[in-house]
C-alpha positions in Angstrom: -4.1 -16.1 -23.7 -5.8 -17.0 -26.9 -5.9 -20.7 -26.0 -7.3 -20.0 -22.6 -10.0 -17.8 -24.2 -10.7 -20.3 -26.9 -10.2 -17.8 -29.7 -7.6 -16.9 -32.4 -4.2 -15.3 -31.7 -5.2 -12.1 -33.5 -7.8 -11.5 -30.8 -5.5 -11.8 -27.8 -2.1 -10.5 -29.2 -0.2 -7.9 -27.2 -1.0 -4.7 -29.1 -4.7 -5.5 -29.2 -4.8 -6.1 -25.4 -3.1 -2.7 -24.9 -5.8 -1.1 -27.0 -8.4 -2.9 -24.9 -7.1 -1.2 -21.8 -8.1 2.1 -23.3 -11.6 0.9 -23.9 -11.9 -0.6 -20.4 -10.8 2.7 -18.7 -14.1 4.5 -19.5 -16.0 1.8 -17.6 -14.0 2.1 -14.4 -16.9 3.4 -12.3 -19.3 0.8 -13.5 -16.8 -1.9 -12.7 -16.4 -0.8 -9.1 -20.2 -0.5 -8.7 -20.5 -4.1 -10.0 -17.7 -5.4 -7.8 -19.2 -3.7 -4.7 -22.4 -5.6 -5.2 -20.6 -8.8 -6.0 -18.6 -8.7 -2.8 -21.7 -7.9 -0.8 -23.4 -11.0 -2.3 -20.4 -13.3 -1.9 -19.0 -12.3 1.5 -21.6 -10.1 3.1 -19.2 -7.1 2.8 -20.4 -3.8 4.2 -19.1 -0.4 3.3 -20.1 1.7 6.3 -16.5 2.3 7.4 -14.1 3.6 4.8 -10.3 3.9 5.0 -8.8 6.7 2.9 -5.1 7.3 2.1 -2.8 8.3 -0.8 0.4 6.8 -2.3 2.5 7.5 -5.3 4.1 5.4 -8.1 6.9 6.6 -10.4 7.7 6.5 -14.1 10.8 5.5 -15.9 11.6 8.2 -18.4 10.7 11.8 -18.9 7.0 11.0 -19.8 6.6 14.5 -21.4 3.3 13.5 -23.1 1.6 12.9 -19.8 0.5 16.1 -18.0 -0.1 14.2 -14.7 3.5 13.0 -14.5 5.0 15.5 -12.1 7.7 15.6 -9.4 6.4 15.6 -5.9 6.7 13.9 -2.5 7.7 10.3 -3.3 6.6 7.5 -1.1 8.8 5.2 -3.1 12.0 7.0 -2.2 12.5 8.0 -5.9 12.5 11.9 -5.9 14.5 11.7 -9.1 11.5 10.4 -11.1 8.2 12.0 -12.1 5.2 10.3 -10.6 1.5 9.9 -10.2 -0.4 10.2 -6.9 -3.1 7.6 -6.3 -5.9 8.1 -3.8 -7.7 5.0 -2.6 -10.8 4.2 -0.5 -11.1 0.6 0.9 -13.0 -1.1 3.6 -11.4 -2.6 6.8 -11.6 -6.0 5.0 -9.6 -4.6 2.1 -12.3 -4.3 -0.5 -11.7 -1.2 -2.7 -14.6 1.1 -3.3 -12.9 3.7 -5.5 -9.6 5.2 -6.5 -8.4 8.2 -8.4 -5.2 8.9 -10.4 -3.9 12.5 -9.7 -1.1 14.7 -10.7 2.3 13.7 -9.1 2.5 17.0 -7.1 -1.0 16.8 -5.6 -1.1 17.8 -1.9 -2.8 15.2 0.4 -5.0 17.8 2.1 -6.5 19.0 -1.3 -8.1 15.6 -2.2 -10.7 14.7 0.4 -13.6 17.1 -0.6 -13.5 15.7 -4.2 -13.6 12.1 -2.9 -16.5 12.7 -0.5 -18.5 14.1 -3.5 -17.4 11.2 -5.7 -18.5 8.5 -3.3 -21.9 10.2 -2.6 -22.5 10.6 -6.3 -21.7 7.0 -7.1 -23.2 5.2 -4.2 -25.7 7.7 -2.7 -25.7 9.4 0.7 -25.4 7.0 3.7 -24.1 6.9 7.2 -20.4 6.4 6.5 -17.4 6.7 8.8 -14.2 7.9 7.1 -11.0 6.9 8.8 -7.9 8.9 7.8 -4.4 9.8 9.0 -3.4 13.3 10.0 -2.5 15.6 7.1 -5.3 14.5 4.8 -8.4 16.5 6.0 -8.3 20.3 6.2 -10.1 22.1 9.0 -12.6 23.5 6.4 -13.5 20.0 5.1 -13.9 18.6 8.7 -16.3 21.5 9.4 -18.3 20.6 6.3 -18.4 16.9 7.4 -19.7 18.0 10.8 -22.7 19.8 9.3 -26.0 18.2 10.6 -27.4 17.7 7.1 -24.5 15.7 5.8 -24.5 12.7 8.1 -20.8 12.1 7.3 -18.6 11.0 10.2 -14.8 10.9 10.5 -12.1 9.5 12.7 -8.7 11.1 12.0 -5.3 11.1 13.6 -4.3 14.4 15.0 -0.8 16.0 15.5 0.4 15.5 19.1 0.9 19.3 19.4 -2.9 19.5 20.1 -2.3 17.5 23.3 -0.5 20.6 24.7 -3.5 22.9 23.8 -5.7 21.1 26.4 -2.9 19.7 28.6 -4.6 20.7 31.9 -7.8 18.9 30.9 -5.9 15.7 30.0 -4.0 15.7 33.3 -7.2 15.7 35.3 -8.9 12.9 33.4 -8.5 9.2 34.3 -7.2 6.5 31.9 -9.7 4.0 30.7 -8.5 0.5 29.7 -9.9 -0.6 26.3 -7.4 -3.5 25.6 -4.7 -5.3 27.5 -2.1 -2.8 26.5 -4.2 0.2 25.4 -5.6 3.0 27.6 -7.5 6.0 26.6 -8.6 9.4 27.9 -11.7 11.1 26.4 -12.4 14.8 26.1 -15.2 16.6 24.2 -14.6 20.0 22.7 -16.8 22.0 20.3 -18.8 19.1 19.1 -15.8 16.8 18.6 -14.6 13.9 20.7 -10.8 13.8 21.3 -9.4 10.4 22.2 -5.9 10.3 23.7 -4.7 6.7 23.4 -1.7 5.1 25.0 -0.3 1.8 23.7 2.3 0.1 25.8 3.5 -2.2 23.0 3.7 0.7 20.5 5.6 2.8 23.1 8.3 0.1 23.5 8.6 -0.4 19.8 9.0 3.4 19.0 11.5 3.7 21.9 13.5 0.8 20.5 13.4 2.1 16.9 14.6 5.6 18.0 17.4 4.2 20.2 18.6 2.0 17.3 18.8 4.9 14.9 20.5 7.1 17.6 23.1 4.4 18.4 23.9 4.0 14.7 24.3 7.8 14.3 26.6 8.1 17.3 28.8 5.3 15.9 29.1 7.2 12.7 30.0 10.4 14.5 32.7 8.6 16.5 34.1 7.2 13.3 34.2 10.6 11.8 36.1 12.0 14.8 38.6 9.2 14.7 39.3 9.6 11.0 39.6 13.4 11.2 38.6 14.2 7.6 38.8 17.7 6.0 36.0 20.0 7.2 34.1 20.0 3.9 34.2 16.2 3.8 33.0 16.1 7.5 30.0 18.3 6.6 29.1 16.0 3.7 29.3 12.9 5.9 27.2 14.6 8.6 24.6 15.4 6.0 24.4 11.8 4.9 24.2 10.6 8.5 21.4 13.1 9.2 19.4 11.8 6.3 19.7 8.2 7.5 19.0 9.0 11.1 15.8 11.0 10.4 14.2 12.5 13.5 16.7 10.8 15.8 19.3 13.4 14.6 17.4 16.1 16.5 18.5 14.5 19.8 22.2 15.0 19.2 23.8 18.4 19.7 26.9 18.7 17.4 29.6 21.3 17.4 31.5 21.5 14.2 34.9 23.2 13.5 35.0 26.7 12.4 35.7 27.6 8.8 39.5 27.7 9.2 39.8 25.1 12.0 41.0 21.5 11.7 38.8 18.6 12.6 40.1 17.5 16.1 38.5 16.1 19.2 38.2 19.5 20.8 36.7 21.3 17.7 34.3 18.5 16.7 32.2 17.4 19.7 28.7 15.9 20.1 26.5 14.7 22.9 23.0 13.3 23.3 20.4 15.7 24.8 19.1 13.3 27.4 16.3 15.5 28.8 14.9 16.0 25.3 15.2 12.3 24.5 13.4 11.3 27.8 10.6 13.7 27.1 10.2 12.2 23.6 10.2 8.7 24.9 7.4 9.5 27.3 5.3 10.7 24.4 5.9 7.6 22.4 3.0 5.3 21.9 0.5 8.1 22.4 -2.1 8.9 19.7 -4.5 11.7 19.6 -7.7 10.8 17.6 -10.4 13.2 16.7 -14.0 12.3 15.7 -17.5 13.7 15.4 -18.8 10.3 16.7 -19.2 11.7 20.1 -21.2 8.8 21.5 -19.0 6.0 20.1 -17.3 3.5 22.3 -13.6 4.4 22.6 -12.5 0.8 22.1 -14.4 0.8 18.8 -12.7 4.1 17.7 -9.3 2.7 18.5 -10.0 -0.5 16.6 -11.1 1.4 13.6 -8.1 3.7 13.6 -5.5 0.8 13.7 -7.3 -0.7 10.7 -5.6 2.0 8.6 -2.8 -0.6 8.4 -5.1 -2.5 6.0 -4.8 0.3 3.4 -1.0 0.3 3.8 -1.0 -3.5 3.1 -3.0 -2.8 -0.1 -0.3 -0.3 -1.3 2.4 -2.9 -0.5 0.6 -5.5 -2.5 0.2 -3.2 -5.5 3.8 -2.3 -5.4 5.3 -5.7 -4.9 3.6 -8.8 -6.3 1.1 -6.9 -8.5 3.8 -4.8 -10.2 2.2 -1.4 -10.4 5.6 0.3 -10.4 7.5 1.6 -12.4 5.2 2.8 -15.2 6.7 2.9 -18.7 3.7 4.1 -20.7 4.1 7.5 -22.3 0.5 8.5 -22.8 -1.8 9.7 -20.1 -4.7 7.3 -20.9 -2.4 4.3 -21.2 -0.8 5.0 -17.8 -4.2 5.4 -16.2 -5.2 2.1 -17.8 -2.1 0.5 -16.4 -3.2 1.6 -12.9 -6.7 0.3 -13.5 -5.4 -3.2 -14.5 -3.3 -3.3 -11.3 -6.3 -2.5 -9.2 -8.4 -5.1 -11.0 -5.6 -7.6 -10.2 -5.9 -6.5 -6.6 -9.6 -7.1 -6.7 -9.0 -10.6 -7.8 -6.4 -11.0 -5.0 -8.7 -9.7 -2.3 -11.6 -11.9 -3.6 -9.2 -14.9 -3.4 -8.2 -13.9 0.1 -11.8 -13.9 1.3 -12.6 -17.1 -0.4 -9.6 -18.8 1.2 -10.7 -17.5 4.6 -13.8 -19.7 4.1 -12.4 -22.7 2.4 -8.7 -22.9 3.2 -7.9 -20.5 6.1 -4.3 -21.7 6.3 -3.4 -20.4 2.9 -2.6 -16.9 1.7 -3.3 -15.6 -1.8 0.4 -15.4 -2.5 1.0 -19.1 -1.6 -1.9 -20.1 -3.8 -0.6 -18.2 -6.7 2.8 -19.8 -6.3 1.2 -23.2 -6.4 -0.9 -22.3 -9.4 2.2 -21.0 -11.2 3.4 -24.6 -11.6 0.6 -25.0 -14.2 2.4 -24.1 -17.5 1.4 -23.5 -21.1 3.4 -25.6 -23.6 3.4 -26.2 -27.3 3.8 -29.8 -28.4 5.6 -30.0 -31.8 5.0 -33.1 -33.9 7.2 -33.4 -37.0 5.4 -34.4 -40.2 6.7 -36.4 -43.1 6.6 -33.4 -45.4 8.8 -31.3 -43.1 6.1 -29.3 -41.5 5.2 -29.4 -37.8 1.9 -30.0 -36.1 1.7 -27.7 -33.1 -0.7 -28.7 -30.2 -1.0 -26.0 -27.5 -1.5 -27.7 -24.1 -1.4 -26.8 -20.4 0.3 -29.1 -17.9 -1.9 -31.3 -15.7 -1.9 -30.0 -12.1 -0.1 -32.2 -9.5 -2.4 -33.8 -6.9 -1.9 -31.1 -4.2 -2.5 -28.3 -6.7 -5.6 -30.1 -8.0 -7.0 -30.4 -4.5 -6.4 -26.7 -3.9 -8.2 -25.8 -7.1 -11.2 -27.9 -6.1 -11.2 -26.3 -2.7 -11.4 -22.8 -4.1 -13.6 -23.7 -7.1 -11.1 -23.1 -10.0 -11.6 -25.2 -13.1 -9.1 -25.5 -16.0 -10.3 -25.5 -19.6 -10.7 -29.1 -21.0 -8.0 -30.3 -23.4 -7.7 -33.5 -25.5 -4.6 -35.8 -25.2 -1.6 -35.6 -25.0 -1.8 -34.5 -21.3 1.5 -33.4 -19.9 2.8 -32.8 -16.4 5.3 -30.1 -15.6 7.6 -32.7 -14.1 8.0 -34.1 -17.6 9.5 -30.8 -18.8 12.9 -30.4 -17.2 14.3 -27.0 -17.6 11.2 -25.6 -19.2 9.7 -22.5 -17.6 6.4 -20.8 -17.8 5.3 -19.8 -21.3 8.2 -21.7 -22.9 7.7 -24.2 -25.7 8.8 -27.9 -25.5 9.9 -29.8 -28.5 8.6 -33.4 -28.1 9.2 -36.1 -30.6 6.3 -38.0 -32.0 7.5 -41.3 -30.6 7.5 -39.8 -27.1 3.8 -39.0 -27.4 
């Protein structure tokens, strides 16, 4: 790092960089305001439609010095760990506008009001459309957003139970085709537009997923009946199968042996509730959307809602190649700084993604980073006659294909005097490892 920055080691050593995280943290809001303008200048990004969602990331250790580290609903499948909740706002193109680190036990529906105020304070009032999944907005917040003086619009997924509330209305309405495999029905009620969407492709996918889980569950139950375990063991195995099957478990009716009965074919029975399964399959692929954009084209509303997958891809990126989890920092401000650096890394990634779309549309940010990882930092050691060593830090010269890629996306390496070394000349030497080269070889 010190060589790339052209400064001394004491400026870029590990502990100093950690302390710099603490100093960067207070400038988080200014950083995002700067980035918003930069993305608008570079790519013409607009921020009229905002996707809002929450995720969690867990700690390793007790983290008793961080009051935000709490146990809560884990999206990582780690209920055994304390965690943080992260709320994020991004555009449909993946540009983040803001995020917030919250207590690990924060409820989803308690966060939206604060974020609405945060965005308006930072970026001013404007005609924005907030796209969210069900469970995030409360009825009180939606009512506030519908107020005429706010000019704040929303599009939110709604539980399917609301379909039954106006079932007679839905039955009388015709389907309108908005895509090849998507049809909608529209219904206005008390200043809101309800959109019942039906996706043929999604219906087939949900049917297949449920039937796959159901078939796996039935195989496990048959295996239990053949092995005839003790009743307590049977209950434990059924509990494990229920957890794995998820909602598919509700379509199987099971009769278990009584407290003093043995496990036999006549005391342990099960069957699929076919009528219940058929009714569920008919509801598959249906989405009920709710919005105060009463005059909007239903095709536009559907397109905006499915863009929520973009924020899910941001979370996947943060948790995989950007390494936001697990967090090992003990202190609250240091953990918050860790999250900030992960988000700044994502900002670089999404900037690279949009630059590639213009200059090299066949490449992804991950493939570019894999190619750039072949450029290594090495130390060339030259033995001196008095027993000392002359150490020359160098980076390897990029191969022709990597050099062409760098020119395409406008990346320039810092200049360096000879000797110039290629990574192919360093067999067995990985990134950030040193190579001992004899003076005669140079």
